[in-house]
Gaussian input, Z-matrix of N, CA and C with variables (Angstrom, degrees):
# hf/3-21g

backbone

0 1
 N
 C     1     B1
 C     2     B2     1     A1
 N     3     B3     2     A2     1     D1
 C     4     B4     3     A3     2     D2
 C     5     B5     4     A4     3     D3
 N     6     B6     5     A5     4     D4
 C     7     B7     6     A6     5     D5
 C     8     B8     7     A7     6     D6
 N     9     B9     8     A8     7     D7
 C    10    B10     9     A9     8     D8
 C    11    B11    10    A10     9     D9
 N    12    B12    11    A11    10    D10
 C    13    B13    12    A12    11    D11
 C    14    B14    13    A13    12    D12
 N    15    B15    14    A14    13    D13
 C    16    B16    15    A15    14    D14
 C    17    B17    16    A16    15    D15
 N    18    B18    17    A17    16    D16
 C    19    B19    18    A18    17    D17
 C    20    B20    19    A19    18    D18
 N    21    B21    20    A20    19    D19
 C    22    B22    21    A21    20    D20
 C    23    B23    22    A22    21    D21
 N    24    B24    23    A23    22    D22
 C    25    B25    24    A24    23    D23
 C    26    B26    25    A25    24    D24
 N    27    B27    26    A26    25    D25
 C    28    B28    27    A27    26    D26
 C    29    B29    28    A28    27    D27
 N    30    B30    29    A29    28    D28
 C    31    B31    30    A30    29    D29
 C    32    B32    31    A31    30    D30
 N    33    B33    32    A32    31    D31
 C    34    B34    33    A33    32    D32
 C    35    B35    34    A34    33    D33
 N    36    B36    35    A35    34    D34
 C    37    B37    36    A36    35    D35
 C    38    B38    37    A37    36    D36
 N    39    B39    38    A38    37    D37
 C    40    B40    39    A39    38    D38
 C    41    B41    40    A40    39    D39
 N    42    B42    41    A41    40    D40
 C    43    B43    42    A42    41    D41
 C    44    B44    43    A43    42    D42
 N    45    B45    44    A44    43    D43
 C    46    B46    45    A45    44    D44
 C    47    B47    46    A46    45    D45
 N    48    B48    47    A47    46    D46
 C    49    B49    48    A48    47    D47
 C    50    B50    49    A49    48    D48
 N    51    B51    50    A50    49    D49
 C    52    B52    51    A51    50    D50
 C    53    B53    52    A52    51    D51
 N    54    B54    53    A53    52    D52
 C    55    B55    54    A54    53    D53
 C    56    B56    55    A55    54    D54
 N    57    B57    56    A56    55    D55
 C    58    B58    57    A57    56    D56
 C    59    B59    58    A58    57    D57
 N    60    B60    59    A59    58    D58
 C    61    B61    60    A60    59    D59
 C    62    B62    61    A61    60    D60
 N    63    B63    62    A62    61    D61
 C    64    B64    63    A63    62    D62
 C    65    B65    64    A64    63    D63
 N    66    B66    65    A65    64    D64
 C    67    B67    66    A66    65    D65
 C    68    B68    67    A67    66    D66
 N    69    B69    68    A68    67    D67
 C    70    B70    69    A69    68    D68
 C    71    B71    70    A70    69    D69
 N    72    B72    71    A71    70    D70
 C    73    B73    72    A72    71    D71
 C    74    B74    73    A73    72    D72
 N    75    B75    74    A74    73    D73
 C    76    B76    75    A75    74    D74
 C    77    B77    76    A76    75    D75
 N    78    B78    77    A77    76    D76
 C    79    B79    78    A78    77    D77
 C    80    B80    79    A79    78    D78
 N    81    B81    80    A80    79    D79
 C    82    B82    81    A81    80    D80
 C    83    B83    82    A82    81    D81
 N    84    B84    83    A83    82    D82
 C    85    B85    84    A84    83    D83
 C    86    B86    85    A85    84    D84
 N    87    B87    86    A86    85    D85
 C    88    B88    87    A87    86    D86
 C    89    B89    88    A88    87    D87
 N    90    B90    89    A89    88    D88
 C    91    B91    90    A90    89    D89
 C    92    B92    91    A91    90    D90
 N    93    B93    92    A92    91    D91
 C    94    B94    93    A93    92    D92
 C    95    B95    94    A94    93    D93
 N    96    B96    95    A95    94    D94
 C    97    B97    96    A96    95    D95
 C    98    B98    97    A97    96    D96
 N    99    B99    98    A98    97    D97
 C   100   B100    99    A99    98    D98
 C   101   B101   100   A100    99    D99
 N   102   B102   101   A101   100   D100
 C   103   B103   102   A102   101   D101
 C   104   B104   103   A103   102   D102
 N   105   B105   104   A104   103   D103
 C   106   B106   105   A105   104   D104
 C   107   B107   106   A106   105   D105
 N   108   B108   107   A107   106   D106
 C   109   B109   108   A108   107   D107
 C   110   B110   109   A109   108   D108
 N   111   B111   110   A110   109   D109
 C   112   B112   111   A111   110   D110
 C   113   B113   112   A112   111   D111
 N   114   B114   113   A113   112   D112
 C   115   B115   114   A114   113   D113
 C   116   B116   115   A115   114   D114
 N   117   B117   116   A116   115   D115
 C   118   B118   117   A117   116   D116
 C   119   B119   118   A118   117   D117
 N   120   B120   119   A119   118   D118
 C   121   B121   120   A120   119   D119
 C   122   B122   121   A121   120   D120
 N   123   B123   122   A122   121   D121
 C   124   B124   123   A123   122   D122
 C   125   B125   124   A124   123   D123
 N   126   B126   125   A125   124   D124
 C   127   B127   126   A126   125   D125
 C   128   B128   127   A127   126   D126
 N   129   B129   128   A128   127   D127
 C   130   B130   129   A129   128   D128
 C   131   B131   130   A130   129   D129
 N   132   B132   131   A131   130   D130
 C   133   B133   132   A132   131   D131
 C   134   B134   133   A133   132   D132
 N   135   B135   134   A134   133   D133
 C   136   B136   135   A135   134   D134
 C   137   B137   136   A136   135   D135
 N   138   B138   137   A137   136   D136
 C   139   B139   138   A138   137   D137
 C   140   B140   139   A139   138   D138
 N   141   B141   140   A140   139   D139
 C   142   B142   141   A141   140   D140
 C   143   B143   142   A142   141   D141
 N   144   B144   143   A143   142   D142
 C   145   B145   144   A144   143   D143
 C   146   B146   145   A145   144   D144
 N   147   B147   146   A146   145   D145
 C   148   B148   147   A147   146   D146
 C   149   B149   148   A148   147   D147
 N   150   B150   149   A149   148   D148
 C   151   B151   150   A150   149   D149
 C   152   B152   151   A151   150   D150
 N   153   B153   152   A152   151   D151
 C   154   B154   153   A153   152   D152
 C   155   B155   154   A154   153   D153
 N   156   B156   155   A155   154   D154
 C   157   B157   156   A156   155   D155
 C   158   B158   157   A157   156   D156
 N   159   B159   158   A158   157   D157
 C   160   B160   159   A159   158   D158
 C   161   B161   160   A160   159   D159
 N   162   B162   161   A161   160   D160
 C   163   B163   162   A162   161   D161
 C   164   B164   163   A163   162   D162
 N   165   B165   164   A164   163   D163
 C   166   B166   165   A165   164   D164
 C   167   B167   166   A166   165   D165
 N   168   B168   167   A167   166   D166
 C   169   B169   168   A168   167   D167
 C   170   B170   169   A169   168   D168
 N   171   B171   170   A170   169   D169
 C   172   B172   171   A171   170   D170
 C   173   B173   172   A172   171   D171
 N   174   B174   173   A173   172   D172
 C   175   B175   174   A174   173   D173
 C   176   B176   175   A175   174   D174

   B1=1.4505
   B2=1.5579
   B3=1.3309
   B4=1.4589
   B5=1.5372
   B6=1.3277
   B7=1.4537
   B8=1.5321
   B9=1.3360
   B10=1.4592
   B11=1.5294
   B12=1.3081
   B13=1.4729
   B14=1.5304
   B15=1.3037
   B16=1.4753
   B17=1.5217
   B18=1.3018
   B19=1.4976
   B20=1.5030
   B21=1.3039
   B22=1.4716
   B23=1.5243
   B24=1.3031
   B25=1.4675
   B26=1.5222
   B27=1.3488
   B28=1.4716
   B29=1.5248
   B30=1.3102
   B31=1.4520
   B32=1.5245
   B33=1.3263
   B34=1.4647
   B35=1.5262
   B36=1.3198
   B37=1.4451
   B38=1.5287
   B39=1.2982
   B40=1.4716
   B41=1.5356
   B42=1.3021
   B43=1.4548
   B44=1.5427
   B45=1.3344
   B46=1.4652
   B47=1.5074
   B48=1.3196
   B49=1.4949
   B50=1.5079
   B51=1.3198
   B52=1.4981
   B53=1.5263
   B54=1.3147
   B55=1.4849
   B56=1.5423
   B57=1.3303
   B58=1.4549
   B59=1.5234
   B60=1.3321
   B61=1.4607
   B62=1.5156
   B63=1.3263
   B64=1.4807
   B65=1.5227
   B66=1.3469
   B67=1.4488
   B68=1.5391
   B69=1.3184
   B70=1.4768
   B71=1.5168
   B72=1.3358
   B73=1.4512
   B74=1.5115
   B75=1.3196
   B76=1.4681
   B77=1.5321
   B78=1.3249
   B79=1.4465
   B80=1.5342
   B81=1.3139
   B82=1.4970
   B83=1.5147
   B84=1.3485
   B85=1.4674
   B86=1.4997
   B87=1.3045
   B88=1.4804
   B89=1.5330
   B90=1.3165
   B91=1.4674
   B92=1.5357
   B93=1.3246
   B94=1.4836
   B95=1.5138
   B96=1.3146
   B97=1.4897
   B98=1.5400
   B99=1.3242
   B100=1.4697
   B101=1.5499
   B102=1.3384
   B103=1.4751
   B104=1.5221
   B105=1.2914
   B106=1.4617
   B107=1.5130
   B108=1.3066
   B109=1.4660
   B110=1.5426
   B111=1.3302
   B112=1.4571
   B113=1.5328
   B114=1.2795
   B115=1.4934
   B116=1.5258
   B117=1.3353
   B118=1.4633
   B119=1.5274
   B120=1.3243
   B121=1.4504
   B122=1.5372
   B123=1.2862
   B124=1.4693
   B125=1.5163
   B126=1.3434
   B127=1.4636
   B128=1.5202
   B129=1.3133
   B130=1.4816
   B131=1.5114
   B132=1.3369
   B133=1.4764
   B134=1.5324
   B135=1.3116
   B136=1.4801
   B137=1.5105
   B138=1.3122
   B139=1.4377
   B140=1.5295
   B141=1.3121
   B142=1.4771
   B143=1.5297
   B144=1.3013
   B145=1.4878
   B146=1.5291
   B147=1.3125
   B148=1.4630
   B149=1.5098
   B150=1.2982
   B151=1.4689
   B152=1.5389
   B153=1.3221
   B154=1.4628
   B155=1.5418
   B156=1.3157
   B157=1.5054
   B158=1.5038
   B159=1.3117
   B160=1.4656
   B161=1.5355
   B162=1.3378
   B163=1.4752
   B164=1.5209
   B165=1.3270
   B166=1.4622
   B167=1.5431
   B168=1.3299
   B169=1.4671
   B170=1.5110
   B171=1.3234
   B172=1.4664
   B173=1.5325
   B174=1.3253
   B175=1.4560
   B176=1.5090
   A1=110.24
   A2=115.77
   A3=119.54
   A4=111.25
   A5=115.44
   A6=118.09
   A7=110.03
   A8=115.96
   A9=119.53
   A10=111.33
   A11=115.85
   A12=119.88
   A13=110.91
   A14=116.51
   A15=120.11
   A16=109.67
   A17=116.39
   A18=119.59
   A19=110.01
   A20=118.61
   A21=122.74
   A22=109.53
   A23=117.58
   A24=121.12
   A25=109.47
   A26=117.73
   A27=121.61
   A28=110.66
   A29=118.04
   A30=120.64
   A31=111.03
   A32=116.88
   A33=119.61
   A34=112.47
   A35=116.66
   A36=119.64
   A37=108.36
   A38=116.59
   A39=122.96
   A40=112.86
   A41=116.79
   A42=120.95
   A43=110.62
   A44=115.79
   A45=119.71
   A46=111.20
   A47=116.13
   A48=120.42
   A49=107.55
   A50=117.39
   A51=121.13
   A52=109.78
   A53=117.62
   A54=121.65
   A55=109.23
   A56=115.88
   A57=119.76
   A58=111.32
   A59=117.36
   A60=121.93
   A61=109.87
   A62=116.90
   A63=120.15
   A64=112.98
   A65=115.94
   A66=119.81
   A67=110.93
   A68=116.37
   A69=119.88
   A70=110.72
   A71=117.38
   A72=120.56
   A73=110.84
   A74=118.01
   A75=121.90
   A76=110.21
   A77=116.68
   A78=121.04
   A79=110.68
   A80=116.88
   A81=120.07
   A82=109.45
   A83=118.40
   A84=120.28
   A85=112.09
   A86=117.55
   A87=121.02
   A88=110.27
   A89=115.92
   A90=120.38
   A91=109.62
   A92=116.47
   A93=120.90
   A94=109.90
   A95=117.89
   A96=122.30
   A97=109.33
   A98=116.03
   A99=120.01
   A100=110.27
   A101=115.65
   A102=119.20
   A103=111.29
   A104=117.25
   A105=119.85
   A106=112.37
   A107=116.80
   A108=120.25
   A109=110.17
   A110=116.46
   A111=119.74
   A112=110.55
   A113=117.09
   A114=120.83
   A115=110.97
   A116=117.19
   A117=121.12
   A118=110.55
   A119=116.84
   A120=120.28
   A121=110.62
   A122=117.57
   A123=121.27
   A124=111.48
   A125=117.33
   A126=121.44
   A127=111.79
   A128=117.46
   A129=120.86
   A130=111.06
   A131=114.95
   A132=119.47
   A133=110.26
   A134=115.97
   A135=119.44
   A136=110.73
   A137=117.76
   A138=121.40
   A139=110.98
   A140=116.36
   A141=119.49
   A142=110.65
   A143=117.29
   A144=120.06
   A145=110.56
   A146=117.99
   A147=120.61
   A148=111.56
   A149=116.73
   A150=121.38
   A151=109.24
   A152=115.89
   A153=120.27
   A154=111.22
   A155=116.04
   A156=116.91
   A157=111.00
   A158=117.49
   A159=122.73
   A160=109.56
   A161=116.67
   A162=120.32
   A163=111.07
   A164=118.17
   A165=121.75
   A166=110.32
   A167=116.44
   A168=120.78
   A169=112.91
   A170=118.75
   A171=121.73
   A172=113.10
   A173=116.97
   A174=120.08
   A175=113.46
   D1=-36.93
   D2=-178.55
   D3=-64.10
   D4=-39.15
   D5=-179.95
   D6=-64.13
   D7=-40.40
   D8=179.61
   D9=-63.68
   D10=-40.80
   D11=177.61
   D12=-66.05
   D13=-39.91
   D14=179.26
   D15=-66.43
   D16=-41.67
   D17=178.02
   D18=-63.92
   D19=-40.72
   D20=179.37
   D21=-64.56
   D22=-41.83
   D23=179.40
   D24=-65.25
   D25=-41.68
   D26=179.93
   D27=-63.93
   D28=-35.05
   D29=-177.13
   D30=-65.45
   D31=-20.93
   D32=-179.84
   D33=-98.68
   D34=-4.50
   D35=177.59
   D36=-81.42
   D37=111.31
   D38=-174.45
   D39=-54.91
   D40=-40.34
   D41=-177.38
   D42=-65.60
   D43=-42.39
   D44=179.50
   D45=-67.79
   D46=-39.01
   D47=178.83
   D48=-64.12
   D49=-46.65
   D50=-179.17
   D51=-62.81
   D52=-38.96
   D53=178.93
   D54=-61.00
   D55=-46.79
   D56=179.44
   D57=-61.17
   D58=-41.51
   D59=177.46
   D60=-60.89
   D61=-46.70
   D62=-179.69
   D63=-64.10
   D64=-38.47
   D65=177.05
   D66=-63.00
   D67=-40.75
   D68=177.66
   D69=-66.44
   D70=-38.18
   D71=177.79
   D72=-65.04
   D73=-45.09
   D74=178.70
   D75=-59.09
   D76=-43.98
   D77=178.48
   D78=-59.71
   D79=-44.49
   D80=-179.55
   D81=-66.92
   D82=-41.42
   D83=-179.74
   D84=-65.12
   D85=-35.60
   D86=176.51
   D87=-65.30
   D88=-40.98
   D89=178.14
   D90=-63.81
   D91=-46.52
   D92=179.46
   D93=-61.20
   D94=-41.00
   D95=179.96
   D96=-61.11
   D97=-46.44
   D98=-179.54
   D99=-61.47
   D100=-42.52
   D101=177.71
   D102=-62.32
   D103=-40.82
   D104=179.00
   D105=-68.55
   D106=-36.54
   D107=176.10
   D108=-63.48
   D109=-41.19
   D110=176.75
   D111=-63.01
   D112=-41.63
   D113=178.92
   D114=-62.81
   D115=-41.44
   D116=178.05
   D117=-61.28
   D118=-43.85
   D119=179.59
   D120=-62.38
   D121=-43.77
   D122=178.12
   D123=-61.93
   D124=-43.16
   D125=178.01
   D126=-64.94
   D127=-38.14
   D128=176.07
   D129=-60.01
   D130=-45.69
   D131=-179.75
   D132=-64.97
   D133=-42.28
   D134=178.34
   D135=-62.42
   D136=-42.79
   D137=179.71
   D138=-62.82
   D139=-39.14
   D140=178.22
   D141=-66.19
   D142=-39.58
   D143=177.97
   D144=-65.61
   D145=-45.71
   D146=178.81
   D147=-65.35
   D148=-34.17
   D149=179.76
   D150=-66.68
   D151=-42.58
   D152=178.89
   D153=-64.93
   D154=-42.06
   D155=179.77
   D156=-70.05
   D157=-30.32
   D158=177.82
   D159=-65.80
   D160=-43.01
   D161=179.48
   D162=-66.11
   D163=-38.09
   D164=178.41
   D165=-63.53
   D166=-37.27
   D167=-177.91
   D168=-73.21
   D169=-24.59
   D170=-178.44
   D171=-87.29
   D172=-11.10
   D173=179.78
   D174=-78.10

């Protein structure tokens, strides 16, 4: 029962609520960053492939 009461009290503490929100936001931003880094790597590889085929066509 004490844990439940403590959890209930924490849910009303604005600083703790804000901290949880910020932690969730950081987690999402890190995931988005990783996704974007993967996309950049894929695009670099695609650009290299297209560049190679372009050089072959100009010879």
